[in-house]
N, C-alpha and C positions, 0 to 999 in steps of 0.2 A: 603454684598452688592452685590459683585461679586466673585465666587470663581471657579477656574479650576478644578473643580469636577461633574461628569457626575450625580452623584445623590445627590448633595447638591450643587446647582449653586447658591444660595442665594439670597436675596429677591428680589433686582433690577433686575439683570439678569434673574431670573425666571419669572418674571411678562412682561418684555421686550419680551422673549421669547414666550411667552403665547399672546402676542401683534401681532408680527410678524407672528406667526401661524393663529391666526384670520384673519388676513390680507392678508392670501394666499401669504405670501413673503418668500423665499427662503434666509437661512442666514447662516454667517460663523461667528464664535465667535473665536476672536484672543485677547490673553492676551501679552501685551508688558507695559513695564515701562511706567508709568503713564504720566510722563512729555512728555516724546516723542510720547505717543497716542496723546496726545492733540495736538500737532505741527503738527502729520500726518494727523490728520481729519480737523482742522483749513484751512489746506494747499490743500486738497482733496477735492473730489466731491461724493456728495451722501454717505458719511463716517457714519456711528452711533456712538456714543459713550454714555458710560453710567458707573458708574452712576456720572453724572456732576452735580455739584453745581453751581446754577446761583449766580454770583458775579458781581457787577458792574465794574470790571475792566476785567472780561471776556465775557461782554455782547455782544459785538461786533465782538467776534471772532467765534461764532458758530451761529448754527441756533435753536434756542429751541423751540422743538417739544410740548413736555408737562411735566409738572412735573409730578413724579412717587410717591413720598412719602416724608415725612419730616425726617431730621435728627436733634437731639438734640446734640450739642456739649460740652464738659466740660473737663477741666483739671485733670489730675488724678494722684495722687501723693501717696508715700509710708510714708513722714513723716510730712507734713504740709498740711493741707487744702488751696488749692486755690479756691477761690471764683470769681475771675474777673481778668482781665489782669492788671488793676490799681494797683491791690495787688501784683501780679506776678512783676510787673515792678519793685515798689517800693522795694520788697524785693529783687530784682536782680534774679529772680527765671530761670533756664536754662529750656526751654522747647525742647522737640523733636517732631518732627512731619515727616509726610512722604512727600518726596520730589516731588515736583507738584501738591503738594494736596491742596485742598481749604483750609485746615487749615495753611499751610505755606502761601498760598497767601493772607488770611486772617492778619495773624500775620504782615506780611510786609505793607498791604494795611492800616491797625490799626496804625502803626508807632512804634510797639515792637520793641525793640533794636535788631539789628543784631548779635551783638554778644552773645545775650542771646538764638539764635533759632540754633537746630540742627537739621540737615536733614539727612534721612535715606532712602533707597528705600523704597517706599511705601509698608505696609504689611510685613515688615522683620525684624527688630532689635528694633522696637519699645520697646518692653516687655523688650527683654533683656537690654536695656540702660537703662530703669527706674529701674530694678531689682538691677542691678549692682551700682547705685548710681552714673552714669555718668551723668544723668540729674535729674532736680529736678522734673519735671513733664511731663506728654505725655499730649498733646492736639489732641484731636479727637472726634468722634463719641462715646457718652456715650454706647450705645449698643454694637459696635464693640470694645471697652477697654474691657468691660467686656468678650465678647465672645473671644478673643484672648486670654486674661487672664488664662479663664478657659482652652481654647483649648491646650494652651501651658504647662498646669500643673503647673501654677504658684500657690503659698500657702501663699504668703505674702497677709496680707490685704490690699484691694486697698483703698485710700481715694479720692472719687470723688466730686468735688466742684459742687457749682450752676452753671446750665447750662449757657455758655458764649451765645449761639446764638442758633437759632432755625432756620434751613435753607429747602428750597425746593430742593429735588435731581429731575434732569430732565433726561430724552432722550433728547439727542441732536445729531446735524449731522453739516455737512461742512457747510461753508459759504455759499458755491455753491452748494445748496441741491434742487432737484425738488420739485416743489410746490406741486405736487401731490402725491409724497412719504409722505411729510410732513402731507396732510390732511389725508392720508389712516391710517397713523400710530398715529395719533392724534385721530381720530375716533374709532379707535382699542382700544386705550387706555381708552377711554372713554365710549366703551362698555364693558368693563372689570370691570369699576367702577360701571355702571350701573347695571350689573346682580349678582355683589358682589362676583365674581372673585378676583379683586384685593384686596378687605378688607381679603378674606381668605388666599390669599400667604402672605401677609404683617404680619399677624398675626401670621404665624408659624415662623416668626423671631421678633416678639415684635416689629413691626413697624406699623405705621399708615401712611395714606395720608393726 
């Protein structure tokens, strides 16, 4: 979705950077821990944040500029196929999620038992914890799970269950966000969709709008 890499930025960051360039805006990209990033943007002014999943519990915390792509989320495991949260809860499966991520917020919003949720800084130790057997499953974006597993050289066969949800990923802004900035970026993202640039960028990462 977003990577601190000059040659491979990730689908969402690449698309957002294309939108800011088309809008004639100068940008500075900063990577900080996800939970802190959300707090900083919520309490700031005219700060952009992505990739941000729209959730009811987040609705009032940000200005939602526009959707960028869709994300399918599922639970990956190495021993037991997990197709639903009801199954995971019934079987007392311990799930790892990135701290502050939409996955963590969803599990808590949906009432998944807190003692069965393990958090780790987003994008750090999820693969290691699943491979070592410290958790029973990893709840995250299906494409991200596969990408990270391959990227880190894991050879164990993943068992990925039925999608739990499909969510819209957005470009967001601070609650206090200049309406002109919002309109300009919304128009730029729409322009990228209209001329096919958005589809081309997302297709490189096997994603879609």
